[in-house]
Structures are given as structure tokens and as C-alpha cells.
C-alpha positions as MATLAB code, in Angstrom:
seq = 'MERHYGMDWLRIGAFGLLILYHIGMVFVPWPFHVKTAHPLAWVEIPMFATNPWRLTLLFVVSGYASRTLLAKAGSAGSFLLSRSSRLLPPLLVGMAVIVPPQTWVELTTQHGYRHGYLPFWLGDYFRFGTIDGIIMPTWNHLWFVVYLWIYSVVLACTCAALGRHSLQGWFDRAFAGWRTVVLPAIYFLLLGAVLFPQIEDTHDLFHDGVAHLRYLPAFLFGFGVARSPLVLASFARHWRVASTASVLCFATIATLLVLWPDFTFPETPVVVWTYRFARHLETWTAIAALIGIAERFWNRDGRWRATLAEATFPFYLIHQTIIVLVGGWLLPFVLGPGTEFAILLLATVAGCWALYDAGRHVGWLRPLIGLKHRPR';
ca = [
      57.839   22.607  -78.833;
      54.527   23.536  -77.204;
      52.598   26.039  -79.165;
      52.314   29.532  -77.534;
      48.870   30.796  -78.455;
      49.631   34.129  -77.004;
      52.370   34.750  -79.576;
      49.923   33.737  -82.282;
      47.474   36.351  -81.148;
      50.293   38.881  -81.050;
      51.343   38.042  -84.567;
      47.719   38.294  -85.723;
      47.318   41.664  -83.956;
      50.588   42.966  -85.324;
      49.610   42.209  -88.940;
      46.145   43.820  -88.204;
      47.676   47.015  -86.996;
      49.996   47.026  -90.131;
      46.983   47.142  -92.353;
      45.475   49.970  -90.386;
      48.860   51.778  -90.506;
      48.993   51.525  -94.276;
      45.508   52.872  -94.707;
      46.606   55.771  -92.457;
      49.498   56.354  -94.791;
      47.003   57.604  -97.379;
      45.989   60.399  -95.040;
      49.183   61.707  -93.431;
      51.404   64.167  -95.231;
      54.234   61.480  -95.504;
      55.122   60.028  -98.951;
      53.036   57.046 -100.115;
      52.012   55.346 -103.332;
      48.565   57.120 -103.232;
      47.584   60.161 -101.312;
      44.273   61.594 -100.411;
      43.441   64.985 -101.924;
      43.427   66.523  -98.426;
      46.178   65.144  -96.137;
      45.552   65.579  -92.410;
      48.531   66.321  -90.251;
      46.718   65.238  -87.042;
      46.624   61.766  -88.181;
      50.355   61.620  -87.462;
      49.453   61.403  -83.826;
      47.648   58.110  -83.728;
      50.057   56.722  -86.310;
      52.893   57.192  -83.793;
      51.118   54.872  -81.297;
      52.640   52.050  -83.387;
      55.146   53.709  -85.736;
      58.304   53.245  -83.483;
      57.836   49.485  -82.844;
      55.472   47.847  -85.327;
      58.172   46.463  -87.748;
      60.548   45.459  -85.013;
      57.722   43.582  -83.388;
      57.067   41.648  -86.599;
      60.631   40.540  -86.680;
      60.551   39.369  -83.085;
      57.452   37.262  -83.551;
      58.875   35.960  -86.947;
      62.060   34.889  -84.936;
      59.885   33.148  -82.392;
      57.990   31.279  -85.080;
      61.208   30.342  -86.745;
      62.371   28.425  -83.609;
      59.179   26.358  -83.758;
      59.640   25.751  -87.515;
      63.303   24.725  -86.890;
      62.255   22.343  -84.275;
      59.740   20.735  -86.708;
      62.221   20.595  -89.521;
      64.769   18.847  -87.463;
      67.869   20.343  -89.173;
      69.034   23.717  -90.377;
      69.098   22.517  -94.059;
      65.400   21.302  -93.829;
      64.439   24.572  -92.060;
      65.978   26.742  -94.703;
      64.295   24.603  -97.494;
      60.914   25.063  -95.752;
      61.430   28.729  -95.356;
      62.376   29.197  -98.929;
      59.493   27.277 -100.277;
      57.075   29.326  -98.131;
      58.635   32.785  -98.795;
      60.170   32.880 -102.235;
      57.242   31.895 -104.391;
      54.931   34.428 -102.818;
      57.745   37.091 -103.218;
      58.315   36.330 -106.840;
      54.551   36.341 -107.670;
      54.053   39.446 -105.580;
      56.813   41.312 -107.421;
      55.400   40.255 -110.765;
      51.642   40.470 -110.269;
      50.632   42.049 -106.885;
      53.046   44.975 -106.562;
      52.778   46.488 -110.163;
      49.317   48.057 -109.707;
      50.809   50.100 -106.781;
      53.527   51.449 -108.980;
      51.112   52.245 -111.809;
      48.823   54.184 -109.438;
      51.708   56.041 -107.956;
      52.939   57.064 -111.505;
      49.442   58.020 -112.798;
      48.456   60.082 -109.672;
      51.714   61.664 -108.733;
      53.997   61.666 -111.751;
      51.772   62.308 -114.817;
      52.206   58.938 -116.288;
      49.575   58.590 -119.173;
      49.539   54.954 -120.268;
      46.929   52.373 -119.115;
      47.786   49.554 -116.816;
      48.206   46.723 -119.380;
      50.758   48.713 -121.523;
      52.485   49.665 -118.368;
      52.752   46.109 -117.089;
      53.807   44.635 -120.279;
      56.016   47.509 -121.574;
      57.349   49.508 -118.704;
      57.297   47.685 -115.374;
      59.912   45.019 -116.388;
      62.319   47.586 -117.846;
      64.736   47.128 -114.854;
      65.132   50.823 -114.766;
      63.203   53.900 -113.514;
      60.436   56.261 -114.563;
      60.686   59.585 -112.844;
      62.855   58.005 -110.103;
      60.412   55.072 -109.454;
      62.394   51.835 -109.569;
      60.907   48.891 -111.543;
      60.441   46.045 -110.964;
      60.207   46.405 -107.265;
      59.002   44.726 -104.106;
      57.473   47.699 -102.194;
      55.860   46.341  -98.995;
      57.173   42.924  -99.775;
      60.706   44.075  -98.581;
      59.713   42.367  -95.257;
      59.575   38.935  -96.993;
      63.100   39.618  -98.580;
      64.568   40.558  -95.130;
      62.878   37.660  -93.451;
      64.273   35.211  -95.862;
      67.822   36.640  -95.676;
      67.584   36.482  -91.825;
      66.437   32.943  -92.161;
      69.577   32.108  -94.165;
      71.693   33.812  -91.503;
      69.982   31.770  -88.742;
      70.293   28.486  -90.621;
      73.981   28.983  -91.317;
      74.439   29.971  -87.552;
      72.616   26.868  -86.345;
      74.525   24.663  -88.730;
      77.763   26.016  -87.507;
      77.155   26.318  -83.765;
      74.156   24.191  -82.971;
      70.597   25.457  -82.352;
      70.899   25.406  -78.586;
      74.599   26.469  -78.114;
      73.856   30.027  -77.078;
      70.664   29.461  -75.311;
      72.171   29.459  -71.797;
      73.989   32.703  -72.405;
      70.700   34.230  -73.759;
      68.803   33.167  -70.651;
      71.383   34.665  -68.344;
      71.863   37.845  -70.268;
      68.155   38.800  -70.622;
      66.361   37.335  -67.452;
      64.736   39.593  -64.916;
      64.831   43.314  -65.403;
      67.407   42.999  -68.161;
      64.588   41.775  -70.356;
      63.295   45.302  -70.625;
      66.388   47.390  -69.916;
      69.134   46.019  -72.152;
      67.250   45.928  -75.490;
      65.806   49.372  -74.664;
      69.301   50.762  -74.177;
      70.442   49.169  -77.623;
      67.503   50.777  -79.474;
      68.196   54.115  -77.848;
      71.900   54.105  -78.654;
      71.187   52.886  -82.182;
      68.379   55.205  -83.193;
      68.690   58.291  -80.871;
      72.608   58.564  -80.499;
      74.423   56.872  -83.256;
      72.196   57.073  -86.347;
      69.324   59.536  -85.596;
      68.929   60.887  -89.125;
      68.908   57.576  -90.973;
      65.509   55.991  -91.817;
      64.804   52.725  -93.428;
      65.311   52.464  -97.241;
      64.021   48.964  -97.796;
      67.027   48.552 -100.190;
      68.564   45.248  -99.093;
      72.158   46.319  -99.797;
      71.834   49.969  -98.615;
      69.848   49.594  -95.415;
      72.478   48.896  -92.729;
      70.915   50.676  -89.900;
      67.585   48.751  -90.477;
      69.562   45.497  -90.393;
      71.091   46.523  -87.139;
      67.554   46.965  -85.822;
      65.690   43.967  -87.364;
      68.219   41.209  -87.429;
      68.820   41.323  -83.604;
      65.070   41.559  -83.015;
      64.688   38.416  -85.219;
      67.365   36.565  -83.285;
      65.984   37.741  -79.941;
      62.573   36.253  -80.844;
      64.368   33.062  -81.787;
      66.003   32.940  -78.315;
      62.798   33.789  -76.428;
      61.027   30.757  -77.964;
      63.031   28.425  -75.858;
      63.417   30.611  -72.726;
      60.694   30.208  -70.120;
      62.822   32.319  -67.882;
      62.808   35.329  -70.186;
      59.103   34.901  -70.997;
      58.354   35.014  -67.357;
      60.376   38.133  -67.022;
      58.282   39.812  -69.699;
      55.068   38.702  -67.850;
      56.427   40.133  -64.550;
      57.473   43.504  -66.018;
      54.680   44.198  -68.425;
      53.178   46.922  -66.286;
      56.328   48.917  -66.094;
      56.926   48.439  -69.768;
      53.404   49.568  -70.572;
      53.682   52.652  -68.483;
      56.897   53.673  -70.122;
      55.493   53.050  -73.593;
      52.405   55.243  -72.971;
      54.498   58.045  -71.445;
      56.774   57.905  -74.558;
      53.713   58.081  -76.901;
      52.190   60.890  -74.873;
      55.446   62.798  -75.192;
      55.505   62.419  -79.020;
      51.799   63.306  -79.183;
      52.414   66.488  -77.192;
      55.249   67.590  -79.432;
      53.048   66.946  -82.573;
      50.186   69.017  -81.078;
      52.583   71.826  -80.503;
      54.386   71.554  -83.742;
      52.328   69.643  -86.328;
      54.032   67.743  -89.084;
      57.386   67.657  -87.295;
      57.887   71.427  -87.541;
      59.963   71.226  -84.341;
      62.457   74.045  -83.483;
      66.000   72.894  -83.730;
      66.713   73.155  -80.061;
      68.560   70.382  -78.191;
      65.855   69.944  -75.657;
      63.010   69.356  -78.204;
      65.145   67.288  -80.573;
      66.540   65.059  -77.929;
      63.066   64.696  -76.209;
      61.640   63.386  -79.456;
      64.495   61.066  -80.159;
      64.534   59.715  -76.641;
      60.696   59.148  -76.576;
      60.446   57.627  -79.999;
      63.298   55.069  -79.603;
      62.469   54.212  -76.100;
      58.926   53.521  -77.120;
      60.337   50.893  -79.597;
      61.179   48.355  -77.031;
      58.976   49.257  -74.141;
      55.920   48.603  -76.276;
      57.250   45.244  -77.513;
      58.122   44.195  -74.004;
      54.683   45.121  -72.766;
      52.964   43.300  -75.611;
      54.996   40.068  -75.151;
      54.361   40.223  -71.454;
      50.649   40.594  -71.977;
      50.668   37.765  -74.610;
      52.480   35.507  -72.141;
      50.274   36.427  -69.150;
      46.771   36.796  -70.594;
      46.595   35.641  -74.278;
      48.255   32.149  -74.000;
      44.867   30.292  -74.784;
      43.282   28.961  -77.925;
      40.250   30.497  -79.562;
      37.773   29.582  -82.242;
      39.332   31.846  -84.848;
      42.936   31.665  -83.911;
      44.022   28.944  -86.352;
      42.155   30.588  -89.295;
      43.488   34.088  -88.547;
      46.997   32.808  -88.018;
      46.946   31.168  -91.379;
      45.329   34.208  -93.059;
      47.985   36.735  -91.897;
      50.364   36.062  -94.706;
      47.900   36.173  -97.589;
      46.430   39.371  -95.986;
      49.961   40.768  -95.887;
      50.662   40.038  -99.499;
      47.640   41.695 -100.941;
      46.487   44.430  -98.504;
      48.699   47.336  -99.658;
      47.664   46.792 -103.370;
      43.953   46.881 -102.443;
      44.619   50.151 -100.410;
      46.415   51.792 -103.261;
      43.980   50.756 -105.984;
      40.969   51.796 -104.034;
      42.725   54.974 -102.875;
      43.504   55.909 -106.523;
      39.966   55.077 -107.618;
      38.430   57.261 -104.861;
      40.586   60.421 -105.790;
      38.174   61.893 -108.334;
      35.268   61.684 -106.015;
      36.875   63.975 -103.416;
      35.119   62.313 -100.436;
      35.395   63.333  -96.834;
      38.236   61.646  -94.984;
      35.801   59.678  -92.664;
      34.053   58.237  -95.660;
      37.307   57.618  -97.486;
      38.687   55.778  -94.559;
      35.590   53.520  -94.087;
      35.627   52.551  -97.749;
      39.318   51.795  -97.642;
      39.047   49.693  -94.510;
      36.048   47.653  -95.697;
      37.405   47.149  -99.216;
      40.802   46.016  -97.779;
      39.376   43.516  -95.373;
      36.970   42.214  -97.923;
      39.597   41.897 -100.630;
      42.112   40.229  -98.306;
      39.564   37.717  -97.138;
      38.545   37.000 -100.736;
      42.196   36.128 -101.829;
      42.685   33.993  -98.668;
      39.352   32.147  -98.998;
      39.943   31.452 -102.764;
      43.536   30.534 -102.255;
      43.025   28.005  -99.483;
      40.551   25.939 -101.533;
      42.708   26.018 -104.774;
      45.626   23.631 -104.496;
      48.038   25.263 -107.014;
      47.316   28.678 -105.532;
      48.148   27.934 -101.872;
      51.969   28.025 -102.181;
      51.763   31.262 -104.255;
      50.007   33.090 -101.431;
      52.178   31.707  -98.643;
      49.978   28.741  -97.523;
      51.186   25.197  -96.969;
      50.613   22.655  -99.541;
      47.472   20.685  -98.588;
      48.383   16.909  -98.251;
      46.422   14.615 -100.592;
];
């Protein structure tokens, strides 16, 4: 398969936005592993520029990349072996080494835990139980890796049973033209606004059914798009309409949050349904707009593309731990939010780059941070 540089840039941008979003989680009133001393309700407004669609987009681009990996692997079994070797070692290392500092900072800053990090890691983290309701050991933000591996297993089994191209013709006919934008948008509206409006993601693999109904179809959709020039052309044709709808949805949510900060909405049908409709319509219209833009304008190589594309997974593995550690360290200084944000951003980018730069030059470390083995 020919490489689609636009989807590479979209993947890079999606993970970059994820890092900014998790820094923002320090400042909003929503629960997080570390919180600033003075949460700001207005930060919820820019957060909702990406909140409805950021994770679904990651699964779409992951499904797209999986089609390329399957083509290179040659068979469903080889694909699954390749995916497992790239995802499972970083997941296990992440749960054992990268994630524990997040749990320790959360316990010490929000739950009165008094022990230092080393006693916590050696004595409490691997208890396979809870402290004040916090489950240990855990995967925290690495839930995405778990779900991605499970979806890869589902994909490999489906391809082994039916063939990788058996449903491609149906996919092309079902989602070409205006249906590229409209049909998935209807699905996400029905799922989030009508059928399960009160259910949020739990990141618990076995008790997260609504999330799976959102993310697995997105992953499979990305897999189908990767071999569908017809659907990609439809995205490129309708990106303006999708962009307009997405901006209007965000403007609606922003207006509601200005009128009723921190979701203190009145329980009236008009307000409740307006919020639900705007949030869940934004999910697909934003994704459709971004894929259309990537197809039409970004499908060209650049000097930093290959490096940044390789760095996204190591950045993802370590970024939240850096945010939580630095955020916890900054708490006693009671800095202004602007200064705190700048420090968090600079420290996160520097720490992520340091891990990636060290890992790519150390052979045994490469597979532990999600990089390919370097051939001898």
C-alpha cells in the first residue's frame, strides 16, 4: 500500500492534542491524578474543542495504520504477532514502571498517603487491591494500548475467517458520497445522545461496553478507509460542510458553558438535548473534517514527518507520568496558572523527547517504548 502522509500528520497532530488535553486536565475541575491548587472552570471551554472526538479519532487512525501493517505482514497471524510485539512489552513495562508514579502522586496529594515512592512501589503498588478506592496495579492512560491490542485481535480473527478484502466492496458502497459524513454521525448521535446519554468511559476493559461500541467501529472504519479511495475522496469533497458543522457544535457547547459554568445546566429538555446533540454530533463532523483536510492538503512528506511519526508512541507512553509528577512537584509553590501551564508544557515536551531520543539509540530499550527492533 502507498503511504498516506496526510494520515501520518493527522496521527501526529492527534497525539499532540492529547498531550495538551492532559495538561489541561490539571486545571479543570474534573477528576485527575493531580490537580492545581486553583482549578479554572473556564478551561472547560477550550477542552471541548477536542473532548468529543479526540479518542475516537485515535482509533480511526489506528485502524488505518493497521491496514498498512496487515498488508506488510502478509497474513492475519503475522499481523497479530507484529502487533503483540509492538504493544504488549510497552504495556507491561508501562504498568510496572511508568504508571506507578501517577498513582503515588494521586494518593499523596488527594488521599493522605504518607509513604515515600520506593516503599509504595515495593510494598503497596503490586498488592492487586485498592487504597482508598484507587486500584493497583493499573494501566491509567495506557488503557488505549489495551483496547488497541484487543481490537487488533478481533481484526486478525475476522480477516482470518473472512479475508481482509471480503467486505471492502460493501464498505465502499455504504460510505461513499454524502454517507461518509452522515451515516457515522447518525450512529454516534444515537449511541451517545439517545441510547446511552449518561454513560461515560470507564477504561475498565470488561465494564466499558458503550466505549467499545464507540471505539471498535471507529477502528474498523479506519481499516476500511485505508483501501477505499472512493471514501477518502468523499471526505475531501465534504470537508467544508463537516468543518462548519463541527465549529457550530463547539460554539453551541461553549455558549452553554459560558451561561452555566462547570455544567450547572438547568434540567430542562431544551438545554439538555441541545448539549447532547452538539457534543455527539461534533464527534464525527470534526473527524470527517480532519480526514478530509488530511486527504486534500496534508498528503505530502516533510522533513520531520518520519521522526515525529516514530516518536508518537514513546511520547504517549511517558507524557502523562511527566505531567503528574511535575504537577505534584509544583503544588507547594502555588504558582499562577499561566506559569504552571508553561512549566508543565515545557517539561512534558522535554521529558518525552529525552525518552524517545535515548530509546531510539539503545537497542534493548527500543521495543520497551514501542519502537521497532533496529536490524543489525
